[in-house]
C-alpha positions as CSV (number, residue, x, y, z in Angstrom):
1,M,-15.9,14.5,27.9
2,D,-15.2,11.6,30.0
3,R,-11.6,10.3,31.0
4,K,-10.8,8.2,28.4
5,D,-12.2,10.8,25.5
6,E,-9.7,13.4,27.0
7,I,-6.7,10.6,26.7
8,I,-7.6,10.0,23.1
9,S,-7.9,13.9,22.7
10,A,-4.3,14.7,24.2
11,Q,-3.0,11.3,22.3
12,I,-4.0,13.4,19.0
13,D,-2.8,16.3,19.7
14,L,0.8,15.0,20.0
15,I,0.5,13.6,17.4
16,R,-0.4,16.3,15.0
17,Q,2.4,18.8,16.7
18,M,5.4,16.0,16.5
19,T,5.0,14.3,13.3
20,E,2.5,16.3,11.0
21,S,4.6,17.0,7.9
22,N,6.0,12.7,8.3
23,I,2.3,11.8,8.3
24,R,1.0,14.0,5.3
25,R,4.4,12.1,3.3
26,L,3.5,9.1,4.2
27,G,1.4,7.1,2.4
28,E,-0.7,4.4,4.1
29,D,1.3,1.3,2.9
30,I,4.7,3.0,3.1
31,W,6.8,1.0,5.5
32,S,10.3,2.4,4.9
33,R,12.9,2.7,7.3
34,A,14.2,6.2,7.6
35,P,18.0,5.6,7.6
36,S,19.3,5.2,4.4
37,A,22.7,3.3,3.8
38,D,24.9,5.9,5.1
39,G,23.2,6.6,7.9
40,K,21.7,9.8,6.8
41,K,18.1,10.3,6.0
42,P,17.0,10.0,2.7
43,P,15.7,13.0,1.1
44,S,12.4,14.4,1.3
45,S,10.4,13.6,-2.3
46,P,7.7,15.9,-3.0
47,D,4.2,15.1,-1.7
48,P,3.1,12.3,-4.2
49,S,-0.6,12.4,-4.7
50,P,-2.6,10.0,-2.8
51,A,-3.9,7.5,-5.1
52,K,-7.1,8.6,-6.2
53,T,-10.2,5.9,-5.9
54,A,-12.3,5.9,-9.2
55,G,-15.9,7.2,-8.4
56,A,-15.2,8.8,-5.3
57,S,-16.4,12.5,-5.0
58,D,-13.8,15.2,-5.3
59,G,-16.0,17.6,-3.4
60,P,-16.3,21.8,-4.3
61,G,-13.7,22.8,-6.8
62,K,-13.2,19.4,-8.5
63,D,-13.3,21.3,-12.1
64,K,-9.9,23.0,-10.7
65,K,-6.8,21.7,-13.0
66,E,-4.5,19.5,-10.9
67,E,-1.0,20.8,-11.0
68,T,1.4,18.1,-12.2
69,P,3.9,17.4,-9.4
70,P,7.7,18.3,-10.3
71,K,9.4,15.1,-11.9
72,E,11.6,13.4,-8.6
73,N,15.3,12.2,-8.6
74,L,15.4,8.8,-10.0
75,D,18.2,8.2,-7.6
76,D,16.1,9.7,-4.8
77,L,13.3,6.9,-5.8
78,L,15.9,4.3,-5.8
79,S,17.4,4.6,-2.5
80,E,13.4,4.9,-1.3
81,L,12.9,1.5,-2.8
82,D,15.7,0.1,-1.2
83,S,14.4,1.7,2.5
84,Y,10.8,-0.6,2.2
85,I,10.6,-3.1,4.6
86,G,10.9,-6.7,3.2
87,L,9.7,-7.0,-0.7
88,G,13.1,-8.4,-1.7
89,S,12.3,-10.2,-4.8
90,V,9.9,-7.4,-5.9
91,K,12.7,-4.7,-5.5
92,K,14.7,-7.1,-7.9
93,E,11.6,-7.1,-10.2
94,V,10.9,-3.4,-10.0
95,R,14.7,-2.2,-10.7
96,G,14.5,-4.7,-13.6
97,L,11.1,-3.1,-14.8
98,I,12.9,0.5,-14.5
99,N,16.3,-0.4,-16.3
100,M,13.6,-1.8,-19.3
101,A,11.9,1.8,-19.0
102,K,15.0,3.9,-19.2
103,V,16.4,2.0,-22.5
104,Y,12.6,1.9,-24.0
105,K,12.8,5.7,-23.8
106,M,16.3,6.1,-24.8
107,R,15.2,4.2,-28.0
108,R,12.4,6.0,-28.8
109,E,14.4,9.5,-28.5
110,H,16.9,8.4,-30.6
111,D,14.1,7.2,-32.9
112,L,15.0,3.7,-32.7
113,P,12.3,0.7,-32.8
114,V,11.0,0.0,-29.6
115,G,8.9,-3.0,-30.7
116,D,5.7,-3.7,-29.0
117,V,7.0,-3.3,-25.7
118,S,4.5,-3.4,-22.8
119,L,4.7,-1.5,-19.4
120,H,1.6,-2.7,-17.8
121,M,1.5,-5.2,-14.9
122,V,0.2,-8.2,-12.9
123,F,0.8,-7.6,-9.2
124,S,-0.1,-11.1,-8.0
125,G,0.1,-11.7,-4.1
126,N,-2.1,-11.4,-0.6
127,P,-3.8,-8.3,0.8
128,G,-1.4,-6.1,2.7
129,T,1.9,-7.2,0.8
130,G,2.2,-3.9,-0.5
131,K,0.7,-3.4,-4.3
132,T,-1.0,-0.3,-3.7
133,M,2.3,1.2,-2.9
134,I,4.6,-0.3,-5.4
135,A,2.6,0.9,-8.0
136,R,2.4,4.3,-6.4
137,F,6.0,4.2,-6.6
138,M,6.1,3.1,-10.2
139,A,3.7,5.9,-11.2
140,R,6.2,8.0,-9.9
141,V,9.4,6.6,-11.6
142,Y,7.7,6.4,-15.0
143,R,6.5,10.4,-14.2
144,S,10.8,11.1,-13.0
145,I,12.0,9.2,-16.6
146,G,9.5,10.7,-18.6
147,L,7.0,8.0,-19.8
148,L,4.0,9.7,-18.4
149,S,3.4,12.9,-17.9
150,K,1.4,13.3,-14.7
151,G,2.4,10.2,-13.0
152,Q,-0.9,10.0,-10.8
153,L,-2.2,6.4,-9.4
154,V,-5.9,6.2,-9.9
155,E,-7.1,2.8,-8.1
156,C,-10.3,1.4,-8.6
157,D,-12.0,-2.5,-8.4
158,R,-14.9,-3.8,-10.5
159,G,-17.3,-1.3,-8.6
160,G,-15.7,1.5,-10.4
161,L,-15.7,0.2,-13.5
162,V,-19.1,-1.6,-14.4
163,A,-22.2,0.0,-14.4
164,G,-25.7,-2.3,-13.7
165,Y,-27.4,-1.4,-17.3
166,I,-26.5,-2.5,-20.9
167,G,-24.3,0.5,-22.4
168,Q,-23.3,2.2,-19.0
169,T,-20.0,0.1,-18.2
170,A,-18.2,1.5,-21.1
171,I,-19.0,4.9,-20.0
172,K,-18.3,4.4,-16.6
173,T,-14.8,2.8,-17.8
174,T,-13.9,5.5,-19.8
175,G,-14.2,7.8,-17.9
176,V,-12.0,6.2,-15.1
177,L,-9.5,5.5,-17.6
178,E,-9.6,9.3,-18.6
179,S,-9.0,10.1,-14.9
180,A,-5.8,7.8,-15.2
181,L,-4.6,9.2,-18.3
182,G,-1.1,10.4,-17.8
183,G,-0.4,8.3,-14.8
184,V,-1.3,4.6,-13.3
185,L,-4.5,2.9,-13.2
186,F,-4.7,0.2,-10.6
187,I,-7.3,-2.4,-10.6
188,D,-7.5,-4.1,-7.3
189,E,-9.0,-8.0,-7.5
190,A,-9.2,-7.5,-11.6
191,Y,-10.3,-11.0,-11.7
192,S,-14.0,-10.5,-10.4
193,L,-14.6,-8.9,-14.1
194,T,-14.0,-11.9,-16.0
195,N,-15.2,-14.8,-13.0
196,K,-19.3,-13.8,-13.8
197,T,-21.2,-15.4,-16.4
198,E,-20.1,-14.5,-20.2
199,N,-22.9,-12.1,-20.5
200,D,-21.4,-10.2,-17.5
201,F,-20.7,-6.6,-18.0
202,G,-17.6,-6.9,-16.7
203,Y,-16.0,-8.2,-20.0
204,E,-17.4,-4.9,-21.2
205,A,-15.2,-3.1,-18.8
206,V,-12.2,-5.3,-20.0
207,D,-12.5,-4.6,-23.8
208,T,-12.7,-0.8,-22.7
209,V,-9.6,-0.9,-21.2
210,L,-7.9,-2.8,-23.5
211,K,-8.9,-0.6,-26.3
212,Y,-8.0,2.3,-24.5
213,M,-4.7,1.3,-23.9
214,E,-4.0,0.6,-27.3
215,D,-5.4,4.0,-28.3
216,H,-3.0,5.9,-25.1
217,R,-0.2,3.7,-25.3
218,D,2.2,6.1,-24.7
219,D,0.6,8.2,-21.8
220,I,-1.4,5.3,-19.7
221,V,0.3,2.3,-17.0
222,V,-2.4,-0.1,-16.3
223,I,-1.2,-2.6,-13.5
224,V,-4.0,-5.3,-12.5
225,A,-3.7,-7.0,-9.3
226,G,-5.0,-9.5,-6.7
227,Y,-4.9,-13.2,-6.0
228,T,-2.1,-15.1,-7.4
229,E,-4.2,-18.4,-9.2
230,L,-7.1,-15.9,-9.8
231,M,-5.0,-13.6,-11.6
232,E,-3.7,-16.2,-13.9
233,D,-7.4,-17.2,-14.6
234,F,-8.1,-13.3,-15.4
235,I,-5.6,-13.4,-17.7
236,N,-5.7,-16.3,-19.3
237,S,-9.9,-15.4,-20.5
238,N,-8.8,-13.1,-22.7
239,P,-6.2,-13.1,-25.6
240,G,-5.8,-9.1,-25.1
241,L,-4.7,-9.5,-21.3
242,R,-2.0,-12.1,-22.7
243,S,-0.8,-10.1,-24.8
244,R,-0.5,-6.9,-23.4
245,F,0.1,-8.0,-19.5
246,N,3.6,-9.8,-20.3
247,K,5.3,-8.5,-17.0
248,Y,4.4,-10.1,-13.5
249,V,5.4,-9.1,-10.1
250,T,4.6,-11.4,-7.3
251,F,4.5,-10.0,-3.7
252,D,5.5,-12.4,-0.7
253,D,3.6,-12.5,2.5
254,Y,5.8,-10.5,5.1
255,T,7.7,-12.6,8.1
256,G,7.1,-12.2,11.4
257,E,10.0,-10.2,11.5
258,E,9.3,-8.1,8.7
259,M,5.7,-7.5,10.2
260,A,7.6,-6.4,13.6
261,D,9.7,-4.2,11.5
262,I,6.9,-2.7,10.4
263,F,5.0,-2.0,13.1
264,V,8.2,-0.1,15.1
265,F,8.1,1.8,12.2
266,R,4.7,2.7,12.6
267,C,5.5,3.7,15.9
268,E,8.8,5.9,15.0
269,K,6.3,8.0,12.6
270,G,3.3,8.7,15.4
271,C,6.0,9.3,18.1
272,Y,5.4,6.4,20.0
273,R,8.0,4.1,21.7
274,V,7.6,0.8,22.4
275,S,9.0,-0.8,26.3
276,D,11.6,-3.5,25.6
277,D,9.3,-6.1,27.4
278,A,6.2,-5.3,24.4
279,K,8.6,-5.6,21.9
280,A,9.9,-9.0,22.4
281,A,6.0,-9.9,23.1
282,L,5.0,-8.4,20.0
283,G,7.8,-10.5,18.0
284,E,6.7,-13.6,19.6
285,Y,2.9,-12.7,18.5
286,F,4.3,-11.8,14.7
287,D,6.3,-14.8,14.6
288,S,3.3,-17.0,15.4
289,V,0.7,-15.3,12.8
290,A,3.9,-15.4,10.2
291,G,2.4,-19.1,8.9
292,E,-0.9,-17.9,7.7
293,A,0.2,-14.0,7.5
294,G,-2.4,-13.9,4.6
295,E,-5.6,-14.6,6.4
296,F,-4.0,-12.3,9.1
297,G,-3.4,-9.6,6.4
298,N,-0.1,-8.8,6.4
299,A,0.7,-4.7,6.8
300,R,-2.7,-4.6,6.8
301,G,-3.1,-6.7,9.9
302,V,0.0,-5.0,11.7
303,R,-2.0,-1.8,11.4
304,N,-5.2,-3.3,13.0
305,V,-2.8,-4.8,16.0
306,F,-1.5,-1.0,16.2
307,E,-4.8,0.4,16.3
308,K,-6.1,-2.1,19.1
309,I,-2.8,-1.0,21.2
310,L,-3.9,2.2,21.1
311,S,-7.1,1.7,22.3
312,A,-5.9,-0.6,25.2
313,Q,-3.1,2.1,25.8
314,A,-5.9,4.8,26.0
315,D,-7.9,2.8,29.1
316,R,-5.0,2.2,30.8
317,L,-4.2,6.3,30.6
318,A,-7.7,6.7,31.6
319,A,-7.6,5.4,35.1
320,M,-4.3,7.1,35.5
321,E,-4.5,10.5,37.8
322,T,-1.8,12.2,35.8
323,V,-0.9,11.6,32.3
324,T,2.5,12.9,31.0
325,K,3.8,13.2,27.7
326,D,6.4,10.0,28.0
327,D,3.0,8.2,29.2
328,L,1.2,9.4,26.0
329,M,4.3,7.9,24.2
330,L,4.9,4.7,25.6
331,L,2.9,1.4,24.3
332,T,3.5,-1.2,27.1
333,K,3.4,-4.9,27.4
334,K,-0.1,-4.2,29.7
335,D,-1.2,-2.7,26.3
336,V,-0.2,-5.4,24.3
337,D,-2.1,-8.1,26.6
338,E,-4.9,-6.1,26.5
339,A,-5.0,-5.5,22.7
340,L,-4.5,-9.2,22.0
341,G,-6.8,-11.1,24.5
342,F,-3.8,-13.0,25.9
343,S,-0.4,-13.0,27.4
344,I,2.7,-13.8,25.1
345,E,5.5,-14.8,27.2
346,V,9.2,-13.4,26.3
347,T,10.0,-16.8,26.1
348,G,7.9,-17.7,23.9
349,Q,4.5,-19.2,25.5
350,E,1.4,-17.6,24.5
351,N,-0.6,-18.0,28.0
352,T,-4.2,-17.8,28.5
353,P,-5.7,-15.1,31.2
354,T,-7.2,-18.5,32.5
355,E,-3.8,-20.3,33.0
356,Q,-1.8,-17.4,33.9
357,E,-4.2,-17.5,37.3
358,E,-3.4,-21.6,37.0
359,N,0.5,-20.5,36.9
360,N,0.0,-17.9,40.0
């Protein structure tokens, strides 16, 4: 094992020892600030079951009956929603959906007509804007209210629903739907099911989903997601889709400030701290990419930057004779510069290494 491998191993051990419980509860896309409005940490919620990917092998013991997680306190869930970084318009829409679902459930309990109320949703926006996170959150909310019996999230895309031969797509899609019964089925890039030829098997998958939604309307919610323009085409491709998916939630790109907050949040959860000049440089960088946040990847882009900086830190620490605990936790401006391939001056000017040499 060389010096760099030793440093990386030490980093992993440190993270495991100091943040194991936090990381276990942290979804990959959850960006919530720790303190609540009163300055206290929000109450810990039960570990939500991670999103399952349709078609993935469950491994040994897959036939073991899964335990249904306990219902979470709705007030705690709403506090968690408020703590998410950004997502201002989404939070407003989600609160409206929650209020509607609560009234819907109360009317059912009092044997009052509820009409053809649909809880199925369309999430539109660029990658990395929190669509999967909010889908998982809605599953937990509906479980808390009592509209769903289990509250799990099953995530899939075209590959998880469509087979390559006649007669197999309906079977494959039904299997995915059955695994989502009692919870939420999240279909990412749903437009890919209907943007092929009319003879494509994707249309069979859509028909199977629509029939299952009708047959099990009281215990499954389907959320379809993708780019805004393409999702409009998807919904308009089938009258059944238009009638069942009438709730739209638009996910805006993150601002530079919000992406910087996401980076700092990720550092805090991993027991890293960022030097002041590194934090300022990152703020300048995220502001510079905010105009093309969709191409950058939003929160996913932030995660990629975070991982590159950790790699640069490992290279720097590998050259040191002695590495302390504080060294393992500190991310410096040098790490940022190495990871991004150029230096960002705190004043806002970006300099390439060649320009820096000329200025010196």
